[in-house]
VEXLUM-155322 format. One record per residue (C-alpha): residue in three letters; z, y, x. Coordinates in steps of 0.02 Angstrom, whole numbers. Layout:
BEGIN
NODE res      w      v      u
NODE ALA      Z      Y      X
...
//
This chain:
BEGIN
NODE res      w      v      u
NODE MET   2298   4226  -6970
NODE ASN   2202   4069  -7022
NODE LYS   2150   4040  -6841
NODE ILE   2331   4042  -6785
NODE ILE   2382   3917  -6919
NODE PHE   2236   3805  -6874
NODE PHE   2282   3814  -6690
NODE LEU   2464   3773  -6726
NODE CYS   2411   3623  -6829
NODE ILE   2293   3557  -6694
NODE ILE   2417   3570  -6549
NODE PRO   2531   3431  -6613
NODE LEU   2380   3317  -6635
NODE ARG   2323   3349  -6456
NODE LEU   2494   3343  -6371
NODE PHE   2576   3212  -6480
NODE PRO   2448   3080  -6526
NODE ALA   2569   2988  -6642
NODE ALA   2572   3143  -6753
NODE GLY   2385   3124  -6777
NODE GLY   2394   2939  -6811
NODE ASN   2307   2887  -6650
NODE ASN   2364   2721  -6582
NODE VAL   2395   2770  -6401
NODE GLU   2547   2746  -6293
NODE THR   2661   2896  -6272
NODE ASP   2697   2875  -6086
NODE LEU   2520   2877  -6017
NODE SER   2482   2952  -5848
NODE ASP   2379   3112  -5841
NODE PHE   2232   3006  -5786
NODE HIS   2246   2888  -5935
NODE LYS   2270   3033  -6056
NODE ALA   2112   3116  -5990
NODE CYS   2017   2954  -6018
NODE PHE   2082   2934  -6197
NODE TYR   2047   3115  -6242
NODE GLY   1875   3117  -6158
NODE ASP   1934   3260  -6048
NODE PHE   1789   3270  -5925
NODE VAL   1850   3435  -5850
NODE ALA   2021   3363  -5803
NODE LEU   1942   3208  -5727
NODE LYS   1815   3312  -5632
NODE LYS   1959   3414  -5558
NODE MET   2046   3252  -5507
NODE ALA   1886   3192  -5426
NODE LYS   1865   3355  -5328
NODE LYS   2041   3335  -5261
NODE ASP   2005   3152  -5214
NODE LEU   2140   3093  -5334
NODE LEU   2030   2961  -5416
NODE THR   2079   2823  -5297
NODE GLN   2030   2642  -5320
NODE GLU   2212   2605  -5361
NODE LEU   2215   2736  -5498
NODE LEU   2046   2683  -5568
NODE SER   2104   2503  -5583
NODE SER   2278   2544  -5649
NODE ILE   2330   2478  -5819
NODE THR   2450   2540  -5952
NODE GLU   2602   2446  -6015
NODE SER   2497   2365  -6151
NODE GLY   2367   2307  -6025
NODE LYS   2238   2441  -6060
NODE THR   2123   2504  -5924
NODE SER   2040   2674  -5915
NODE VAL   1886   2596  -5994
NODE HIS   1987   2529  -6141
NODE LEU   2058   2704  -6168
NODE ILE   1887   2787  -6158
NODE VAL   1817   2667  -6287
NODE GLU   1969   2680  -6401
NODE GLY   1965   2870  -6394
NODE ASP   1782   2865  -6442
NODE ALA   1817   2740  -6582
NODE GLN   1950   2855  -6654
NODE SER   1837   3008  -6635
NODE VAL   1967   3101  -6532
NODE ALA   1826   3197  -6444
NODE THR   1637   3198  -6456
NODE PRO   1539   3041  -6408
NODE ALA   1453   3143  -6272
NODE SER   1623   3177  -6192
NODE TYR   1659   2992  -6175
NODE LYS   1487   2957  -6103
NODE ARG   1515   3092  -5972
NODE VAL   1689   3025  -5930
NODE LEU   1624   2847  -5915
NODE SER   1479   2906  -5805
NODE LEU   1598   3001  -5692
NODE LEU   1710   2850  -5668
NODE VAL   1562   2732  -5645
NODE ASN   1496   2848  -5508
NODE LYS   1664   2830  -5421
NODE ASN   1629   2642  -5412
NODE GLY   1801   2607  -5480
NODE LEU   1760   2517  -5639
NODE LEU   1688   2354  -5579
NODE ASP   1862   2277  -5576
NODE THR   1913   2346  -5745
NODE ILE   1757   2350  -5853
NODE ASN   1780   2169  -5910
NODE LYS   1971   2159  -5913
NODE GLN   2058   2104  -6070
NODE ASP   2202   2202  -6148
NODE ALA   2358   2131  -6234
NODE ASP   2251   2083  -6384
NODE LEU   2128   1999  -6264
NODE ASN   1992   2126  -6307
NODE THR   1875   2188  -6172
NODE PRO   1814   2369  -6181
NODE LEU   1645   2300  -6239
NODE MET   1729   2210  -6385
NODE ILE   1816   2370  -6438
NODE ALA   1653   2470  -6427
NODE ILE   1561   2338  -6528
NODE ASN   1695   2337  -6663
NODE ALA   1685   2527  -6671
NODE LYS   1495   2516  -6685
NODE SER   1478   2635  -6538
NODE VAL   1300   2595  -6491
NODE GLU   1294   2724  -6351
NODE LEU   1450   2660  -6264
NODE VAL   1400   2478  -6287
NODE ASN   1234   2518  -6204
NODE LYS   1320   2614  -6064
NODE LEU   1447   2474  -6035
NODE LEU   1311   2341  -6028
NODE ARG   1210   2444  -5904
NODE ASN   1365   2456  -5794
NODE SER   1408   2272  -5776
NODE ALA   1502   2241  -5939
NODE SER   1481   2061  -5985
NODE LEU   1453   1983  -6154
NODE GLY   1602   1880  -6095
NODE LEU   1549   1715  -6167
NODE LYS   1706   1636  -6094
NODE LYS   1822   1780  -6141
NODE ARG   1890   1770  -6317
NODE ASN   2005   1891  -6406
NODE LYS   2155   1842  -6513
NODE GLU   2034   1809  -6657
NODE ASN   1947   1682  -6544
NODE LYS   1787   1787  -6538
NODE THR   1679   1838  -6391
NODE ALA   1591   2005  -6374
NODE PHE   1432   1914  -6420
NODE ASP   1512   1846  -6580
NODE LEU   1567   2021  -6629
NODE ALA   1394   2093  -6595
NODE LYS   1312   1961  -6702
NODE GLU   1434   1999  -6845
NODE LYS   1382   2182  -6841
NODE GLY   1203   2132  -6877
NODE ASN   1054   2241  -6837
NODE ILE   1152   2386  -6764
NODE PHE   1147   2306  -6591
NODE LYS    976   2225  -6603
NODE ASP    893   2353  -6488
NODE ILE   1026   2332  -6355
NODE LEU   1052   2145  -6369
NODE ASN    876   2091  -6410
NODE GLU    831   1919  -6476
NODE LYS    806   1853  -6300
NODE ASN    983   1901  -6252
NODE PHE   1051   1825  -6412
NODE ALA    956   1664  -6379
NODE LEU   1015   1659  -6199
NODE ALA   1195   1690  -6252
NODE ASP   1182   1560  -6391
NODE SER   1126   1430  -6265
NODE ARG   1277   1465  -6154
NODE VAL   1413   1471  -6286
NODE ASN   1518   1315  -6293
NODE SER   1497   1225  -6456
NODE LYS   1686   1200  -6465
NODE PRO   1793   1358  -6470
NODE HIS   1952   1359  -6369
NODE SER   2082   1253  -6456
NODE LYS   2243   1331  -6514
NODE ASN   2365   1185  -6507
NODE LYS   2342   1138  -6689
NODE GLU   2413    976  -6750
NODE GLU   2300    882  -6867
//
């Protein structure tokens, strides 16, 4: 009896993300849902049927999120296990479809790397960097911060990935003046 009650409580969380408090759009495609939920099996089936086209891999949601954004956000919200998201990201990287989307900014101007850094997801940050994610020294989010700025704020957690040499190199490239925001003085 307890298993049935548990199952009935979990179904609404899985099928209706808003019921579980996850911040995900309600009208996502099956592809985007599989990315958010870390559903490797569903994506593998799509790949076997040659459904993971370049067009699909580079598609964005209404709020400007790519498949990579959704993978990282799902991981940040612990919707599935971190290993699931690593497998999903690896599958999509192997399809060569992420080069166009791995550094895109969403409606909040965050790149997937920025979201992973904020979530302190060391494994996904490492995986993104190994697959052409950029520290995006010219890309700033709505808080006027780069991925590098966010990583530095998190302190030692990213020291192994972004070693001192990378920090020094990034520091030398960062403009001393942040992008202005039409402020009258």
